[in-house]
MDAnalysis code that builds the backbone (N, CA, C; Angstrom):
import MDAnalysis as mda
import numpy as np

u = mda.Universe.empty(756, n_residues=252, atom_resindex=np.repeat(np.arange(252), 3), trajectory=True)
u.add_TopologyAttr("name", ["N", "CA", "C"] * 252)
u.add_TopologyAttr("resid", np.arange(1, 253))
u.add_TopologyAttr("resname", ["UNK", "UNK", "UNK", "UNK", "UNK", "UNK", "UNK", "UNK", "UNK", "UNK", "UNK", "UNK", "UNK", "UNK", "UNK", "UNK", "UNK", "UNK", "UNK", "UNK", "UNK", "UNK", "UNK", "UNK", "UNK", "UNK", "UNK", "UNK", "UNK", "UNK", "UNK", "UNK", "UNK", "UNK", "UNK", "UNK", "UNK", "UNK", "UNK", "UNK", "UNK", "UNK", "UNK", "UNK", "UNK", "UNK", "UNK", "UNK", "UNK", "UNK", "UNK", "UNK", "UNK", "UNK", "UNK", "UNK", "UNK", "UNK", "UNK", "UNK", "UNK", "UNK", "UNK", "UNK", "UNK", "UNK", "UNK", "UNK", "UNK", "UNK", "UNK", "UNK", "UNK", "UNK", "UNK", "UNK", "UNK", "UNK", "UNK", "UNK", "UNK", "UNK", "UNK", "UNK", "UNK", "UNK", "UNK", "UNK", "UNK", "UNK", "UNK", "UNK", "UNK", "UNK", "UNK", "UNK", "UNK", "UNK", "UNK", "UNK", "UNK", "UNK", "UNK", "UNK", "UNK", "UNK", "UNK", "UNK", "UNK", "UNK", "UNK", "UNK", "UNK", "UNK", "UNK", "UNK", "UNK", "UNK", "UNK", "UNK", "UNK", "UNK", "UNK", "UNK", "UNK", "UNK", "UNK", "UNK", "UNK", "UNK", "UNK", "UNK", "UNK", "UNK", "UNK", "UNK", "UNK", "UNK", "UNK", "UNK", "UNK", "UNK", "UNK", "UNK", "UNK", "UNK", "UNK", "UNK", "UNK", "UNK", "UNK", "UNK", "UNK", "UNK", "UNK", "UNK", "UNK", "UNK", "UNK", "UNK", "UNK", "UNK", "UNK", "UNK", "UNK", "UNK", "UNK", "UNK", "UNK", "UNK", "UNK", "UNK", "UNK", "UNK", "UNK", "UNK", "UNK", "UNK", "UNK", "UNK", "UNK", "UNK", "UNK", "UNK", "UNK", "UNK", "UNK", "UNK", "UNK", "UNK", "UNK", "UNK", "UNK", "UNK", "UNK", "UNK", "UNK", "UNK", "UNK", "UNK", "UNK", "UNK", "UNK", "UNK", "UNK", "UNK", "UNK", "UNK", "UNK", "UNK", "UNK", "UNK", "UNK", "UNK", "UNK", "UNK", "UNK", "UNK", "UNK", "UNK", "UNK", "UNK", "UNK", "UNK", "UNK", "UNK", "UNK", "UNK", "UNK", "UNK", "UNK", "UNK", "UNK", "UNK", "UNK", "UNK", "UNK", "UNK", "UNK", "UNK", "UNK", "UNK", "UNK", "UNK", "UNK", "UNK", "UNK", "UNK", "UNK", "UNK", "UNK", "UNK"])
u.atoms.positions = np.array([
    [66.494, 54.606, 158.415],
    [66.854, 53.182, 158.394],
    [68.310, 53.043, 157.991],
    [69.124, 52.335, 158.801],
    [70.531, 52.152, 158.503],
    [70.748, 51.268, 157.296],
    [71.987, 51.320, 156.785],
    [72.312, 50.577, 155.568],
    [72.085, 49.085, 155.739],
    [72.633, 48.502, 156.812],
    [72.471, 47.069, 157.017],
    [71.006, 46.712, 157.217],
    [70.256, 47.566, 157.909],
    [68.837, 47.300, 158.126],
    [68.075, 47.323, 156.803],
    [68.445, 48.261, 155.918],
    [67.779, 48.312, 154.615],
    [68.079, 47.049, 153.814],
    [69.331, 46.605, 153.833],
    [69.685, 45.356, 153.160],
    [68.829, 44.221, 153.702],
    [68.706, 44.149, 155.011],
    [67.913, 43.090, 155.620],
    [66.464, 43.153, 155.205],
    [65.907, 44.354, 155.127],
    [64.521, 44.506, 154.715],
    [64.326, 44.025, 153.285],
    [65.308, 44.294, 152.435],
    [65.217, 43.877, 151.036],
    [65.220, 42.354, 150.932],
    [66.052, 41.731, 151.766],
    [66.171, 40.284, 151.733],
    [65.183, 39.591, 152.666],
    [64.450, 40.354, 153.466],
    [63.630, 39.770, 154.511],
    [62.715, 38.662, 154.011],
    [62.768, 37.507, 154.669],
    [61.919, 36.395, 154.316],
    [62.380, 35.607, 153.119],
    [63.474, 36.028, 152.461],
    [63.916, 35.353, 151.253],
    [65.059, 34.394, 151.505],
    [65.986, 34.786, 152.361],
    [67.265, 34.086, 152.413],
    [67.282, 33.022, 153.484],
    [67.625, 31.808, 153.080],
    [67.835, 30.741, 154.036],
    [69.226, 30.190, 153.867],
    [69.599, 29.227, 154.680],
    [70.881, 28.570, 154.528],
    [72.041, 29.521, 154.663],
    [73.031, 29.350, 153.812],
    [74.290, 30.086, 153.915],
    [74.070, 31.594, 153.903],
    [73.348, 32.096, 152.902],
    [73.177, 33.543, 152.803],
    [72.203, 34.078, 153.841],
    [71.279, 33.249, 154.291],
    [70.448, 33.676, 155.402],
    [71.298, 33.907, 156.629],
    [72.240, 33.004, 156.862],
    [73.168, 33.175, 157.983],
    [74.031, 34.411, 157.779],
    [74.465, 34.633, 156.546],
    [75.247, 35.834, 156.250],
    [74.464, 37.094, 156.586],
    [73.202, 37.108, 156.190],
    [72.389, 38.292, 156.438],
    [72.249, 38.549, 157.925],
    [71.910, 37.500, 158.675],
    [71.763, 37.658, 160.112],
    [73.064, 38.066, 160.771],
    [74.153, 37.468, 160.339],
    [75.457, 37.793, 160.928],
    [75.866, 39.220, 160.594],
    [75.639, 39.611, 159.332],
    [76.007, 40.969, 158.923],
    [75.267, 41.999, 159.753],
    [73.973, 41.812, 159.884],
    [73.181, 42.788, 160.623],
    [73.528, 42.770, 162.096],
    [73.742, 41.577, 162.647],
    [74.113, 41.492, 164.051],
    [75.446, 42.154, 164.315],
    [76.392, 41.956, 163.414],
    [77.724, 42.528, 163.596],
    [77.695, 44.047, 163.521],
    [76.737, 44.572, 162.771],
    [76.649, 46.020, 162.634],
    [75.691, 46.638, 163.646],
    [75.181, 45.810, 164.555],
    [74.311, 46.343, 165.587],
    [72.883, 46.530, 165.137],
    [72.514, 45.915, 164.003],
    [71.153, 45.997, 163.510],
    [70.481, 44.662, 163.818],
    [69.223, 44.668, 164.268],
    [68.585, 43.456, 164.763],
    [67.354, 43.068, 163.965],
    [67.372, 43.309, 162.664],
    [66.205, 42.989, 161.868],
    [65.972, 41.490, 161.799],
    [67.064, 40.712, 161.683],
    [66.949, 39.267, 161.647],
    [67.057, 38.721, 163.056],
    [66.313, 37.655, 163.355],
    [66.432, 37.008, 164.653],
    [67.790, 36.353, 164.764],
    [68.359, 36.396, 165.944],
    [69.669, 35.797, 166.164],
    [69.749, 35.266, 167.570],
    [70.385, 34.109, 167.718],
    [70.590, 33.529, 169.040],
    [71.882, 33.999, 169.658],
    [72.627, 34.802, 168.930],
    [73.932, 35.238, 169.418],
    [73.765, 36.529, 170.200],
    [73.946, 36.457, 171.513],
    [73.786, 37.641, 172.341],
    [75.075, 38.356, 172.618],
    [76.163, 37.911, 172.010],
    [77.455, 38.547, 172.261],
    [77.520, 39.915, 171.600],
    [78.245, 40.809, 172.227],
    [78.447, 42.125, 171.638],
    [79.383, 41.995, 170.437],
    [79.167, 42.777, 169.381],
    [80.024, 42.668, 168.209],
    [81.438, 43.130, 168.501],
    [82.387, 42.430, 167.924],
    [83.781, 42.826, 168.032],
    [84.161, 43.590, 166.778],
    [85.385, 44.144, 166.786],
    [85.845, 44.870, 165.602],
    [85.857, 43.952, 164.388],
    [86.297, 42.678, 164.558],
    [86.348, 41.762, 163.430],
    [84.944, 41.411, 162.955],
    [83.988, 41.283, 163.878],
    [82.610, 41.021, 163.488],
    [82.052, 42.172, 162.662],
    [82.346, 43.382, 163.077],
    [81.869, 44.550, 162.340],
    [82.442, 44.559, 160.926],
    [83.719, 44.205, 160.785],
    [84.343, 44.158, 159.460],
    [83.692, 43.080, 158.602],
    [83.395, 41.923, 159.222],
    [82.736, 40.847, 158.485],
    [81.330, 41.265, 158.073],
    [80.652, 41.977, 158.961],
    [79.325, 42.467, 158.620],
    [79.356, 43.434, 157.454],
    [80.368, 44.292, 157.421],
    [80.525, 45.236, 156.318],
    [80.721, 44.494, 155.003],
    [81.548, 43.470, 155.046],
    [81.802, 42.672, 153.847],
    [80.528, 41.972, 153.368],
    [79.786, 41.384, 154.307],
    [78.583, 40.648, 153.932],
    [77.519, 41.572, 153.355],
    [77.364, 42.746, 153.938],
    [76.420, 43.720, 153.390],
    [76.848, 44.144, 151.983],
    [78.156, 44.268, 151.780],
    [78.698, 44.614, 150.463],
    [78.331, 43.538, 149.443],
    [78.525, 42.284, 149.818],
    [78.240, 41.186, 148.900],
    [76.747, 41.053, 148.635],
    [75.926, 41.294, 149.645],
    [74.482, 41.242, 149.424],
    [74.024, 42.396, 148.538],
    [74.645, 43.554, 148.686],
    [74.358, 44.680, 147.789],
    [74.695, 44.296, 146.354],
    [75.817, 43.604, 146.194],
    [76.231, 43.160, 144.865],
    [75.190, 42.226, 144.260],
    [74.635, 41.311, 145.061],
    [73.616, 40.394, 144.555],
    [72.379, 41.157, 144.091],
    [71.931, 42.115, 144.890],
    [70.742, 42.889, 144.525],
    [70.973, 43.651, 143.222],
    [72.098, 44.342, 143.119],
    [72.367, 45.140, 141.921],
    [72.673, 44.254, 140.717],
    [73.246, 43.070, 140.970],
    [73.448, 42.104, 139.887],
    [72.111, 41.683, 139.303],
    [71.142, 41.395, 140.173],
    [69.805, 41.024, 139.703],
    [69.203, 42.141, 138.857],
    [69.481, 43.371, 139.222],
    [68.955, 44.515, 138.471],
    [69.605, 44.615, 137.094],
    [70.925, 44.494, 137.029],
    [71.647, 44.688, 135.765],
    [71.449, 43.511, 134.817],
    [71.488, 42.288, 135.346],
    [71.376, 41.101, 134.495],
    [70.068, 41.107, 133.703],
    [69.010, 41.621, 134.296],
    [67.704, 41.619, 133.631],
    [67.446, 42.877, 132.808],
    [68.420, 43.752, 132.716],
    [68.204, 45.041, 132.047],
    [67.808, 44.880, 130.585],
    [68.384, 43.872, 129.908],
    [68.082, 43.678, 128.489],
    [66.932, 42.704, 128.266],
    [66.229, 42.344, 129.352],
    [65.081, 41.447, 129.239],
    [65.439, 39.982, 129.171],
    [66.725, 39.663, 129.256],
    [67.177, 38.268, 129.195],
    [68.138, 37.997, 130.344],
    [68.160, 36.751, 130.776],
    [69.132, 36.321, 131.781],
    [70.114, 35.399, 131.066],
    [71.299, 35.914, 130.772],
    [72.272, 35.162, 129.991],
    [72.992, 34.128, 130.853],
    [73.184, 32.947, 130.270],
    [73.894, 31.873, 130.974],
    [75.306, 32.312, 131.353],
    [75.982, 33.023, 130.443],
    [77.368, 33.432, 130.698],
    [77.456, 34.391, 131.876],
    [76.467, 35.269, 132.014],
    [76.461, 36.200, 133.137],
    [76.219, 35.462, 134.450],
    [75.270, 34.532, 134.424],
    [74.997, 33.746, 135.629],
    [76.207, 32.894, 136.000],
    [76.899, 32.359, 135.007],
    [78.070, 31.528, 135.287],
    [79.187, 32.353, 135.914],
    [79.331, 33.600, 135.478],
    [80.342, 34.475, 136.086],
    [80.035, 34.688, 137.562],
    [78.763, 34.922, 137.875],
    [78.366, 35.116, 139.273],
    [78.584, 33.831, 140.063],
    [78.219, 32.688, 139.483],
    [78.436, 31.401, 140.159],
    [79.908, 31.212, 140.499],
    [80.765, 31.493, 139.527],
    [82.204, 31.325, 139.733],
    [82.711, 32.231, 140.841],
    [82.224, 33.470, 140.864],
    [82.634, 34.408, 141.896],
    [82.235, 33.897, 143.280],
    [81.007, 33.414, 143.414],
    [80.534, 32.891, 144.696],
    [81.280, 31.621, 145.084],
    [81.517, 30.759, 144.095],
    [82.208, 29.495, 144.357],
    [83.629, 29.746, 144.829],
    [84.325, 30.654, 144.168],
    [85.706, 30.952, 144.547],
    [85.793, 31.574, 145.929],
    [84.781, 32.382, 146.272],
    [84.817, 33.092, 147.549],
    [84.366, 32.226, 148.714],
    [83.316, 31.400, 148.492],
    [82.675, 30.737, 149.624],
    [82.500, 29.229, 149.482],
    [82.714, 28.687, 148.274],
    [82.548, 27.256, 148.099],
    [81.271, 26.903, 147.346],
    [81.133, 25.612, 147.050],
    [80.047, 25.123, 146.202],
    [78.673, 25.391, 146.799],
    [78.506, 25.174, 148.092],
    [77.203, 25.369, 148.717],
    [76.745, 26.819, 148.586],
    [77.668, 27.739, 148.791],
    [77.335, 29.156, 148.669],
    [76.961, 29.506, 147.232],
    [77.637, 28.868, 146.282],
    [77.318, 29.108, 144.873],
    [75.862, 28.754, 144.588],
    [75.448, 27.581, 145.060],
    [74.078, 27.113, 144.823],
    [73.064, 28.026, 145.501],
    [73.334, 28.371, 146.754],
    [72.380, 29.181, 147.506],
    [72.375, 30.633, 147.037],
    [73.539, 31.139, 146.626],
    [73.592, 32.491, 146.086],
    [72.809, 32.596, 144.792],
    [72.915, 31.570, 143.947],
    [72.133, 31.569, 142.710],
    [70.641, 31.513, 143.019],
    [70.279, 30.729, 144.040],
    [68.866, 30.641, 144.431],
    [68.336, 32.008, 144.853],
    [69.155, 32.765, 145.585],
    [68.733, 34.106, 146.004],
    [68.562, 35.015, 144.789],
    [69.479, 34.927, 143.836],
    [69.335, 35.739, 142.626],
    [68.023, 35.431, 141.917],
    [67.690, 34.163, 141.822],
    [66.453, 33.787, 141.131],
    [65.227, 34.260, 141.915],
    [65.327, 34.254, 143.236],
    [64.232, 34.795, 144.043],
    [64.112, 36.307, 143.848],
    [65.254, 36.953, 143.676],
    [65.222, 38.387, 143.386],
    [64.565, 38.654, 142.035],
    [64.833, 37.789, 141.047],
    [64.173, 37.928, 139.752],
    [62.656, 37.826, 139.915],
    [62.228, 36.856, 140.735],
    [60.797, 36.678, 140.979],
    [60.218, 37.866, 141.743],
    [60.981, 38.366, 142.693],
    [60.493, 39.504, 143.472],
    [60.291, 40.721, 142.577],
    [61.164, 40.875, 141.615],
    [61.022, 41.995, 140.678],
    [59.693, 41.902, 139.935],
    [59.337, 40.685, 139.516],
    [58.057, 40.484, 138.840],
    [56.896, 40.822, 139.764],
    [57.013, 40.381, 141.023],
    [55.937, 40.604, 141.983],
    [55.754, 42.087, 142.296],
    [56.860, 42.793, 142.443],
    [56.790, 44.208, 142.808],
    [56.349, 45.088, 141.648],
    [56.708, 44.699, 140.435],
    [56.507, 45.568, 139.282],
    [57.689, 46.514, 139.142],
    [57.895, 47.022, 137.943],
    [59.091, 47.808, 137.659],
    [59.174, 49.095, 138.479],
    [58.047, 49.760, 138.664],
    [58.095, 51.036, 139.391],
    [58.560, 50.857, 140.831],
    [57.975, 49.879, 141.532],
    [58.351, 49.661, 142.931],
    [59.755, 49.083, 143.032],
    [60.111, 48.167, 142.130],
    [61.471, 47.616, 142.120],
    [62.496, 48.741, 141.947],
    [62.272, 49.601, 140.969],
    [63.213, 50.694, 140.721],
    [63.283, 51.657, 141.899],
    [62.137, 51.872, 142.559],
    [62.146, 52.737, 143.739],
    [63.044, 52.147, 144.818],
    [62.974, 50.832, 145.013],
    [63.809, 50.196, 146.030],
    [65.283, 50.200, 145.626],
    [65.555, 50.040, 144.337],
    [66.944, 50.115, 143.868],
    [67.515, 51.508, 144.128],
    [66.731, 52.535, 143.859],
    [67.176, 53.907, 144.132],
    [67.467, 54.082, 145.617],
    [66.601, 53.543, 146.468],
    [66.793, 53.685, 147.909],
    [68.069, 52.994, 148.378],
    [68.300, 51.777, 147.894],
    [69.497, 51.064, 148.340],
    [70.750, 51.752, 147.807],
    [70.676, 52.337, 146.621],
    [71.822, 53.095, 146.094],
    [72.122, 54.303, 146.973],
    [71.087, 54.959, 147.440],
    [71.289, 56.104, 148.335],
    [71.941, 55.672, 149.642],
    [71.501, 54.532, 150.165],
    [72.101, 54.021, 151.396],
    [73.575, 53.693, 151.171],
    [73.876, 53.091, 150.013],
    [75.260, 52.767, 149.686],
    [76.110, 54.025, 149.590],
    [75.549, 55.071, 148.992],
    [76.300, 56.316, 148.807],
    [76.733, 56.918, 150.133],
    [75.920, 56.724, 151.162],
    [76.260, 57.300, 152.465],
    [77.050, 56.340, 153.341],
    [76.937, 55.029, 153.089],
    [77.565, 54.042, 153.977],
    [78.905, 53.529, 153.476],
    [79.158, 53.596, 152.171],
    [80.384, 53.058, 151.592],
    [81.339, 54.178, 151.204],
    [82.619, 53.858, 151.200],
    [83.610, 54.799, 150.687],
    [83.512, 54.856, 149.164],
    [84.069, 55.910, 148.582],
    [84.094, 56.029, 147.126],
    [84.795, 54.828, 146.509],
    [85.877, 54.389, 147.126],
    [86.642, 53.260, 146.582],
    [85.824, 51.970, 146.615],
    [85.049, 51.754, 147.676],
    [84.204, 50.565, 147.758],
    [83.103, 50.601, 146.705],
    [82.495, 51.766, 146.529],
    [81.450, 51.902, 145.511],
    [82.026, 51.713, 144.108],
    [83.221, 52.238, 143.890],
    [83.872, 52.085, 142.585],
    [84.198, 50.621, 142.320],
    [84.664, 49.922, 143.352],
    [84.958, 48.502, 143.210],
    [83.725, 47.690, 142.897],
    [82.602, 48.039, 143.510],
    [81.357, 47.338, 143.239],
    [80.922, 47.556, 141.792],
    [81.069, 48.778, 141.305],
    [80.752, 49.055, 139.898],
    [81.641, 48.256, 138.958],
    [82.904, 48.088, 139.340],
    [83.824, 47.299, 138.511],
    [83.355, 45.852, 138.418],
    [82.889, 45.287, 139.538],
    [82.368, 43.919, 139.528],
    [81.107, 43.822, 138.676],
    [80.195, 44.775, 138.819],
    [78.972, 44.773, 138.017],
    [79.289, 44.885, 136.528],
    [80.287, 45.687, 136.186],
    [80.681, 45.841, 134.786],
    [81.233, 44.536, 134.231],
    [82.004, 43.815, 135.042],
    [82.536, 42.520, 134.614],
    [81.413, 41.525, 134.370],
    [80.406, 41.533, 135.228],
    [79.263, 40.636, 135.053],
    [78.543, 40.964, 133.747],
    [78.342, 42.251, 133.477],
    [77.665, 42.670, 132.246],
    [78.459, 42.275, 131.000],
    [79.792, 42.240, 131.101],
    [80.654, 41.908, 129.962],
    [80.824, 40.407, 129.774],
    [80.284, 39.614, 130.690],
    [80.583, 38.179, 130.710],
    [80.126, 37.444, 129.455],
    [79.093, 37.954, 128.768],
    [78.612, 37.263, 127.568],
    [79.292, 37.759, 126.295],
    [80.345, 38.577, 126.454],
    [81.123, 39.030, 125.309],
    [80.685, 40.357, 124.734],
    [79.537, 40.837, 125.143],
    [79.063, 42.149, 124.704],
    [78.167, 42.720, 125.792],
    [78.007, 44.028, 125.762],
    [77.172, 44.689, 126.765],
    [76.010, 45.367, 126.052],
    [74.806, 44.947, 126.386],
    [73.607, 45.493, 125.758],
    [73.426, 46.956, 126.176],
    [72.965, 47.805, 125.262],
    [72.746, 49.217, 125.622],
    [71.873, 49.406, 126.866],
    [70.900, 48.528, 127.057],
    [70.052, 48.638, 128.253],
    [70.846, 48.345, 129.523],
    [71.825, 47.440, 129.417],
    [72.685, 47.163, 130.569],
    [73.567, 48.371, 130.872],
    [74.090, 48.986, 129.820],
    [74.903, 50.197, 130.009],
    [74.069, 51.280, 130.687],
    [72.835, 51.433, 130.229],
    [71.946, 52.448, 130.805],
    [71.730, 52.208, 132.300],
    [71.506, 50.943, 132.683],
    [71.252, 50.645, 134.094],
    [72.527, 50.733, 134.934],
    [73.657, 50.382, 134.360],
    [74.923, 50.571, 135.069],
    [75.153, 52.056, 135.357],
    [74.856, 52.893, 134.384],
    [75.018, 54.341, 134.581],
    [73.989, 54.879, 135.570],
    [72.793, 54.315, 135.531],
    [71.743, 54.668, 136.493],
    [72.234, 54.420, 137.916],
    [72.839, 53.248, 138.131],
    [73.376, 52.900, 139.450],
    [74.547, 53.809, 139.808],
    [75.467, 53.991, 138.852],
    [76.669, 54.792, 139.113],
    [76.318, 56.208, 139.554],
    [75.329, 56.801, 138.917],
    [74.910, 58.154, 139.300],
    [74.339, 58.176, 140.710],
    [73.548, 57.166, 141.037],
    [72.839, 57.187, 142.316],
    [73.681, 56.738, 143.501],
    [74.813, 56.120, 143.238],
    [75.714, 55.816, 144.357],
    [76.834, 56.850, 144.456],
    [76.731, 57.904, 143.651],
    [77.647, 59.024, 143.792],
    [79.006, 58.853, 143.146],
    [79.129, 57.916, 142.211],
    [80.395, 57.743, 141.492],
    [80.358, 58.501, 140.168],
    [79.218, 58.525, 139.528],
    [79.068, 59.232, 138.260],
    [79.043, 58.282, 137.083],
    [78.175, 58.550, 136.127],
    [77.975, 57.632, 135.008],
    [79.199, 57.516, 134.108],
    [80.064, 58.531, 134.092],
    [81.269, 58.465, 133.249],
    [82.156, 57.290, 133.635],
    [82.074, 56.855, 134.881],
    [82.890, 55.727, 135.339],
    [82.576, 54.454, 134.571],
    [81.340, 54.305, 134.112],
    [80.959, 53.085, 133.398],
    [81.675, 52.995, 132.058],
    [81.743, 54.095, 131.325],
    [82.486, 54.085, 130.058],
    [83.950, 53.718, 130.297],
    [84.507, 54.209, 131.387],
    [85.892, 53.877, 131.720],
    [86.032, 52.392, 132.037],
    [85.142, 51.867, 132.877],
    [85.235, 50.469, 133.304],
    [84.981, 49.501, 132.158],
    [84.058, 49.822, 131.279],
    [83.741, 48.916, 130.176],
    [84.858, 48.853, 129.144],
    [85.757, 49.825, 129.151],
    [86.898, 49.805, 128.225],
    [88.154, 49.192, 128.839],
    [88.112, 48.907, 130.131],
    [89.243, 48.216, 130.756],
    [89.424, 46.840, 130.128],
    [90.669, 46.433, 129.957],
    [90.951, 45.121, 129.387],
    [91.072, 45.121, 127.878],
    [90.729, 46.233, 127.236],
    [90.875, 46.336, 125.785],
    [92.334, 46.647, 125.447],
    [92.697, 46.382, 124.180],
    [94.113, 46.493, 123.819],
    [94.347, 47.541, 122.739],
    [93.548, 48.594, 122.749],
    [93.721, 49.650, 121.749],
    [94.008, 50.974, 122.442],
    [94.681, 51.850, 121.722],
    [94.992, 53.172, 122.265],
    [93.706, 53.974, 122.479],
    [92.754, 53.814, 121.568],
    [91.472, 54.517, 121.701],
    [90.779, 54.133, 123.010],
    [90.749, 52.828, 123.292],
    [90.122, 52.366, 124.531],
    [90.895, 52.850, 125.749],
    [92.216, 52.905, 125.631],
    [93.046, 53.338, 126.761],
    [92.704, 54.769, 127.174],
    [92.495, 55.638, 126.187],
    [92.102, 57.014, 126.514],
    [90.726, 57.045, 127.179],
    [89.824, 56.174, 126.722],
    [88.494, 56.114, 127.334],
    [88.579, 55.633, 128.776],
    [89.504, 54.712, 129.037],
    [89.696, 54.229, 130.407],
    [90.056, 55.379, 131.334],
    [90.953, 56.240, 130.885],
    [91.366, 57.373, 131.716],
    [90.370, 58.526, 131.669],
    [89.416, 58.450, 130.743],
    [88.410, 59.499, 130.658],
    [88.939, 60.808, 130.110],
    [89.947, 60.729, 129.230],
    [90.517, 61.939, 128.625],
    [90.523, 61.796, 127.109],
    [90.556, 62.925, 126.420],
    [90.611, 62.929, 124.963],
    [92.036, 62.653, 124.494],
    [92.191, 62.095, 123.284],
    [93.535, 61.830, 122.754],
    [94.406, 63.077, 122.642],
    [93.789, 64.258, 122.532],
    [94.585, 65.488, 122.424],
    [94.795, 66.174, 123.776],
    [94.486, 65.470, 124.868],
    [94.734, 66.030, 126.203],
    [96.231, 66.210, 126.412],
    [96.589, 67.166, 127.235],
    [98.010, 67.404, 127.512],
    [98.581, 66.273, 128.355],
    [99.911, 66.163, 128.354],
    [100.558, 65.137, 129.176],
    [100.188, 65.310, 130.648],
    [100.109, 66.548, 131.085],
    [99.750, 66.811, 132.474],
    [98.345, 66.336, 132.798],
    [97.409, 66.544, 131.883],
    [96.024, 66.099, 132.087],
    [95.941, 64.578, 132.129],
    [96.723, 63.928, 131.270],
    [96.725, 62.466, 131.234],
    [97.293, 61.900, 132.531],
    [98.399, 62.459, 132.986],
    [99.004, 61.995, 134.240],
    [98.033, 62.186, 135.419],
    [97.380, 63.326, 135.444],
    [96.436, 63.617, 136.527],
    [95.270, 62.628, 136.512],
    [94.762, 62.317, 135.320],
    [93.652, 61.371, 135.198],
    [94.067, 59.983, 135.671],
    [95.281, 59.573, 135.315],
    [95.756, 58.260, 135.755],
    [95.910, 58.212, 137.273],
    [96.498, 59.236, 137.854],
    [96.683, 59.254, 139.310],
    [95.340, 59.177, 140.042],
    [94.361, 59.894, 139.519],
    [93.032, 59.888, 140.142],
    [92.426, 58.479, 140.107],
    [92.520, 57.821, 138.967],
    [91.959, 56.475, 138.859],
    [92.751, 55.470, 139.675],
    [94.067, 55.631, 139.703],
    [94.906, 54.711, 140.474],
    [94.551, 54.758, 141.954],
    [94.252, 55.935, 142.457],
    [93.833, 56.065, 143.854],
    [92.444, 55.482, 144.070],
    [91.553, 55.740, 143.136],
    [90.157, 55.324, 143.281],
    [89.998, 53.813, 143.207],
    [90.831, 53.146, 142.404],
    [90.676, 51.707, 142.188],
    [91.821, 50.888, 142.782],
    [92.575, 51.472, 143.699],
    [93.691, 50.735, 144.283],
    [93.165, 49.577, 145.131],
    [93.713, 48.368, 144.958],
    [93.223, 47.194, 145.696],
    [93.254, 47.347, 147.208],
    [94.218, 48.075, 147.722],
    [94.309, 48.235, 149.177],
    [93.089, 48.943, 149.757],
    [92.387, 49.707, 148.930],
    [91.225, 50.463, 149.406],
    [90.037, 49.562, 149.721],
    [90.045, 48.328, 149.188],
    [88.935, 47.398, 149.447],
    [89.425, 46.124, 150.126],
    [90.643, 46.149, 150.644],
    [91.225, 44.952, 151.258],
    [90.398, 44.457, 152.438],
    [89.719, 45.367, 153.138],
    [88.926, 44.978, 154.306],
    [87.680, 44.191, 153.935],
    [87.344, 44.134, 152.647],
    [86.146, 43.424, 152.210],
    [86.420, 41.976, 151.834],
    [87.661, 41.528, 151.956],
    [87.979, 40.127, 151.706],
    [88.911, 39.927, 150.530],
    [89.550, 38.753, 150.519],
    [90.553, 38.465, 149.495],
    [89.960, 38.418, 148.095],
    [88.719, 37.912, 147.967],
    [88.116, 37.795, 146.645],
    [87.820, 39.168, 146.048],
    [87.327, 40.079, 146.880],
    [87.060, 41.442, 146.412],
    [88.371, 42.143, 146.064],
    [89.395, 41.941, 146.898],
    [90.696, 42.549, 146.625],
    [91.299, 41.980, 145.343],
    [91.149, 40.666, 145.122],
    [91.692, 40.046, 143.913],
    [91.039, 40.628, 142.658],
    [89.730, 40.855, 142.715],
    [89.037, 41.467, 141.579],
    [89.558, 42.878, 141.340],
    [89.824, 43.600, 142.425],
    [90.365, 44.956, 142.303],
    [91.774, 44.932, 141.725],
    [92.569, 43.932, 142.102],
    [93.927, 43.815, 141.567],
    [93.904, 43.591, 140.057],
    [92.951, 42.788, 139.602],
    [92.806, 42.552, 138.162],
    [92.491, 43.859, 137.442],
    [91.569, 44.640, 137.987],
    [91.217, 45.922, 137.385],
    [92.406, 46.882, 137.406],
    [93.168, 46.847, 138.488],
    [94.311, 47.746, 138.617],
    [95.372, 47.419, 137.565],
    [95.576, 46.136, 137.290],
    [96.519, 45.736, 136.244],
    [96.038, 46.205, 134.871],
    [94.738, 46.099, 134.638],
    [94.183, 46.559, 133.368],
    [94.325, 48.072, 133.226],
    [94.172, 48.778, 134.331],
    [94.402, 50.224, 134.327],
    [95.857, 50.522, 133.985],
    [96.773, 49.745, 134.564],
    [98.193, 49.906, 134.267],
    [98.503, 49.647, 132.806],
    [97.797, 48.681, 132.200],
    [98.002, 48.390, 130.782],
    [97.550, 49.572, 129.922],
    [96.413, 50.168, 130.273],
    [95.939, 51.346, 129.536],
    [96.958, 52.475, 129.637],
    [97.492, 52.664, 130.829],
    [98.526, 53.688, 131.027],
    [99.740, 53.404, 130.147],
    [100.190, 52.146, 130.121],
    [101.376, 51.790, 129.337],
    [101.170, 52.084, 127.851],
    [99.960, 51.798, 127.335],
    [99.674, 52.065, 125.928],
    [99.795, 53.558, 125.619],
    [99.235, 54.376, 126.501],
    [99.266, 55.831, 126.283],
    [100.678, 56.379, 126.449],
    [101.372, 55.923, 127.503],
    [102.738, 56.398, 127.753],
    [103.649, 56.041, 126.576],
    [103.483, 54.825, 126.029],
    [104.316, 54.407, 124.899],
    [104.033, 55.262, 123.664],
    [102.754, 55.552, 123.425],
    [102.384, 56.357, 122.254],
    [102.896, 57.787, 122.368],
    [103.032, 58.279, 123.590],
    [103.458, 59.664, 123.812],
    [104.949, 59.781, 124.121],
    [105.614, 58.644, 124.270],
    [107.027, 58.680, 124.607],
    [107.288, 59.183, 126.010],
    [106.372, 58.886, 126.919],
    [106.523, 59.353, 128.305],
    [107.333, 58.364, 129.138],
])
């Protein structure tokens, strides 16, 4: 089953309105026909790119539903962050309908039970690992980390599930510790961002920064839309701040 088809199966029968149209358009653009469509035109290159973006955003909704409920609570601040992201990207109507889909996903989790829900999360992570670039997967983890941080703290259960996802999409759980320390203003956090010890050599520190700069560069996700690129630019600036703290402390 292809990536877009798996996304469609996960959302099948749930999505109406704006996101229902997104799902149908995404699958149609990628040549997958799980959703009914009246559009018989062959997909163009731009349609395929739009389909890729829509599948990316729907993946984000599914994994957001997984992480938000990790601590057994649905925090208002986390939901508001998601609302704002949808509103900025697509407008008020999309915000309302996107939230409705999240709540349906919460209900679906109850209906499926934890074992079956987790099995489906593992499957979609595997599909993502094969269908997305490393940079796209890293960017998605950065967005999920921001959602988890929205209430001012990250519950250990949320960290556990973020690492669960990171491992299964082929990025690695260490990335979560790095992402959760982005935006902090301490030298200790800066070293955690780069994933190196304070006693690492200058060469090791430079190498770690270059690796992260390539992995999280905004241009790597530019094809997914301005909102996704803007989120990546914010992370890239925070990475630059961590670098500046370390470089200043070392006199580099």
